[in-house]
MIGUTOR-275327 format. One record per residue: residue number from 1; residue in three letters; x, y, z of N, C-alpha, C, O in turn. Coordinates in steps of 0.02 Angstrom, whole numbers, plus 50000, padded with zeros to 5 digits. Example, Ala and Ser with C-alpha at 12.3 -4.5 7.8 and 13.67 -1.06 7.14 Angstrom:
<nodes>
seq, type, n.x, n.y, n.z, ca.x, ca.y, ca.z, c.x, c.y, c.z, o.x, o.y, o.z
1, ALA, 50660, 49716, 50390, 50615, 49775, 50390, 50660, 49835, 50390, 50712, 49834, 50423
2, SER, 50642, 49888, 50354, 50684, 49947, 50357, 50645, 50002, 50394, 50670, 50057, 50402
</nodes>
This chain:
<nodes>
seq, type, n.x, n.y, n.z, ca.x, ca.y, ca.z, c.x, c.y, c.z, o.x, o.y, o.z
1, MET, 50516, 50288, 49262, 50468, 50247, 49323, 50513, 50198, 49349, 50549, 50168, 49309
2, ALA, 50517, 50185, 49406, 50558, 50140, 49436, 50520, 50069, 49431, 50463, 50071, 49407
3, ILE, 50543, 50015, 49447, 50498, 49950, 49452, 50454, 49941, 49513, 50402, 49909, 49520
4, ILE, 50485, 49976, 49551, 50439, 49973, 49622, 50385, 50005, 49607, 50333, 49977, 49624
5, ASP, 50381, 50068, 49572, 50330, 50111, 49561, 50289, 50085, 49534, 50231, 50092, 49553
6, LYS, 50308, 50040, 49474, 50255, 50014, 49432, 50222, 49952, 49475, 50160, 49947, 49478
7, LEU, 50262, 49908, 49505, 50228, 49859, 49560, 50177, 49893, 49598, 50121, 49868, 49593
8, ILE, 50182, 49948, 49637, 50137, 49979, 49676, 50088, 50006, 49640, 50035, 50009, 49671
9, LEU, 50086, 50033, 49568, 50037, 50055, 49533, 49984, 50003, 49519, 49923, 50012, 49519
10, LYS, 50025, 49937, 49504, 49988, 49886, 49485, 49947, 49840, 49543, 49898, 49804, 49532
11, ALA, 49978, 49850, 49603, 49926, 49834, 49649, 49880, 49871, 49679, 49839, 49849, 49720
12, VAL, 49886, 49933, 49660, 49831, 49979, 49687, 49790, 49966, 49625, 49730, 49964, 49639
13, GLY, 49802, 49959, 49570, 49755, 49948, 49500, 49709, 49996, 49494, 49727, 50054, 49506
14, THR, 49648, 49985, 49478, 49594, 50037, 49471, 49550, 50059, 49517, 49493, 50081, 49507
15, ALA, 49588, 50051, 49584, 49557, 50078, 49640, 49551, 50155, 49636, 49595, 50193, 49617
16, ASP, 49491, 50170, 49658, 49472, 50251, 49661, 49527, 50272, 49726, 49517, 50253, 49784
17, ILE, 49572, 50305, 49710, 49628, 50319, 49774, 49592, 50368, 49817, 49597, 50363, 49879
18, LYS, 49550, 50421, 49786, 49524, 50462, 49836, 49468, 50443, 49875, 49448, 50480, 49919
19, ASN, 49442, 50394, 49864, 49376, 50358, 49892, 49397, 50304, 49940, 49358, 50288, 49985
20, LEU, 49455, 50275, 49934, 49477, 50214, 49965, 49434, 50203, 50044, 49420, 50248, 50084
21, THR, 49423, 50147, 50049, 49393, 50135, 50118, 49461, 50088, 50162, 49505, 50054, 50136
22, GLY, 49450, 50099, 50221, 49498, 50065, 50261, 49510, 49997, 50235, 49564, 49971, 50220
23, LYS, 49444, 49970, 50235, 49454, 49891, 50219, 49503, 49882, 50155, 49551, 49844, 50160
24, LYS, 49492, 49913, 50100, 49509, 49913, 50032, 49575, 49935, 50043, 49619, 49904, 50014
25, SER, 49591, 49985, 50081, 49674, 49996, 50089, 49707, 49943, 50127, 49766, 49933, 50112
26, ALA, 49677, 49901, 50178, 49715, 49834, 50206, 49708, 49802, 50149, 49765, 49789, 50131
27, GLU, 49662, 49777, 50103, 49678, 49735, 50056, 49736, 49738, 50015, 49775, 49692, 50004
28, ILE, 49739, 49807, 49990, 49788, 49829, 49940, 49869, 49814, 49981, 49920, 49792, 49955
29, MET, 49857, 49830, 50038, 49924, 49826, 50083, 49946, 49749, 50092, 50004, 49729, 50095
30, ARG, 49887, 49710, 50095, 49888, 49643, 50107, 49923, 49605, 50048, 49964, 49559, 50055
31, PHE, 49905, 49626, 50002, 49929, 49611, 49935, 49997, 49615, 49922, 50031, 49566, 49907
32, MET, 50024, 49686, 49930, 50094, 49706, 49933, 50129, 49669, 49983, 50189, 49663, 49970
33, ASN, 50113, 49648, 50028, 50150, 49629, 50094, 50163, 49552, 50060, 50221, 49531, 50054
34, GLU, 50109, 49515, 50039, 50118, 49441, 50002, 50161, 49446, 49952, 50204, 49403, 49948
35, LYS, 50159, 49491, 49912, 50206, 49496, 49863, 50281, 49529, 49870, 50319, 49532, 49822
36, GLY, 50298, 49555, 49940, 50368, 49569, 49957, 50372, 49646, 49943, 50424, 49677, 49955
37, ILE, 50316, 49678, 49918, 50342, 49748, 49893, 50350, 49794, 49946, 50381, 49847, 49938
38, VAL, 50326, 49778, 49997, 50327, 49816, 50062, 50401, 49817, 50096, 50419, 49861, 50136
39, LEU, 50437, 49767, 50078, 50509, 49736, 50098, 50564, 49793, 50063, 50616, 49805, 50092
40, VAL, 50548, 49825, 49999, 50598, 49863, 49968, 50610, 49923, 49992, 50562, 49961, 49996
41, LYS, 50662, 49941, 50010, 50684, 50007, 50031, 50642, 50064, 50011, 50623, 50060, 49953
42, SER, 50623, 50114, 50040, 50573, 50160, 50034, 50501, 50153, 49995, 50474, 50199, 49965
43, ALA, 50477, 50091, 50001, 50418, 50068, 49961, 50363, 50104, 49994, 50327, 50141, 49959
44, ILE, 50348, 50095, 50079, 50313, 50139, 50101, 50305, 50202, 50104, 50253, 50228, 50125
45, GLU, 50356, 50234, 50083, 50343, 50311, 50065, 50318, 50306, 49996, 50267, 50340, 49989
46, LYS, 50336, 50277, 49946, 50313, 50288, 49887, 50231, 50254, 49896, 50188, 50283, 49863
47, VAL, 50215, 50206, 49930, 50146, 50197, 49936, 50091, 50248, 49958, 50035, 50257, 49935
48, ALA, 50126, 50280, 50013, 50104, 50336, 50042, 50082, 50389, 49994, 50026, 50415, 49996
49, ASP, 50138, 50407, 49944, 50122, 50465, 49911, 50074, 50441, 49854, 50038, 50483, 49827
50, ILE, 50071, 50376, 49836, 50032, 50364, 49771, 49946, 50346, 49814, 49892, 50344, 49785
51, MET, 49955, 50338, 49873, 49879, 50317, 49885, 49854, 50374, 49939, 49807, 50367, 49977
52, GLY, 49905, 50445, 49933, 49873, 50493, 49963, 49880, 50489, 50042, 49835, 50516, 50075
53, GLY, 49926, 50459, 50072, 49912, 50451, 50162, 49986, 50469, 50176, 50033, 50487, 50139
54, SER, 49977, 50455, 50253, 50051, 50478, 50281, 50073, 50390, 50280, 50037, 50339, 50277
55, LYS, 50154, 50400, 50287, 50179, 50337, 50310, 50150, 50282, 50385, 50160, 50222, 50395
56, VAL, 50115, 50329, 50423, 50092, 50303, 50491, 50028, 50277, 50452, 50022, 50216, 50460
57, THR, 49991, 50298, 50422, 49917, 50274, 50396, 49939, 50206, 50370, 49917, 50152, 50390
58, ILE, 49995, 50217, 50313, 50006, 50158, 50281, 50016, 50100, 50319, 49981, 50049, 50317
59, TYR, 50069, 50110, 50356, 50092, 50057, 50411, 50037, 50037, 50449, 50045, 49981, 50474
60, SER, 49981, 50066, 50463, 49924, 50054, 50508, 49886, 50000, 50468, 49872, 49944, 50488
61, TYR, 49872, 50030, 50402, 49840, 49970, 50351, 49888, 49905, 50353, 49861, 49851, 50369
62, LEU, 49951, 49905, 50341, 49984, 49865, 50339, 49974, 49804, 50406, 49967, 49743, 50402
63, ASP, 49977, 49850, 50468, 49968, 49795, 50523, 49901, 49770, 50524, 49898, 49712, 50543
64, GLU, 49841, 49797, 50507, 49775, 49766, 50489, 49784, 49711, 50457, 49768, 49657, 50481
65, ALA, 49818, 49722, 50383, 49819, 49671, 50340, 49864, 49615, 50365, 49863, 49560, 50338
66, LYS, 49904, 49630, 50419, 49947, 49561, 50444, 49908, 49537, 50506, 49933, 49493, 50541
67, GLY, 49844, 49565, 50524, 49801, 49543, 50572, 49823, 49577, 50642, 49782, 49570, 50688
68, LYS, 49875, 49608, 50656, 49906, 49642, 50717, 49856, 49689, 50745, 49864, 49712, 50802
69, ARG, 49791, 49709, 50699, 49752, 49756, 50729, 49672, 49721, 50722, 49623, 49750, 50744
</nodes>
């Protein structure tokens, strides 16, 4: 498992991925943004895979976390 995968899993923590609210997803994305995880190439795709969403949805949560929504 790559380091970025481990960091993403650590950021998601024990959250119930299947039942995440938009607010909780944005909190997770805020944490990943603050730690620079989202800057790593292909991180958004990996986050989408782990969280069970599309890249568009993950970018939406990231925008919300950054206060752009």
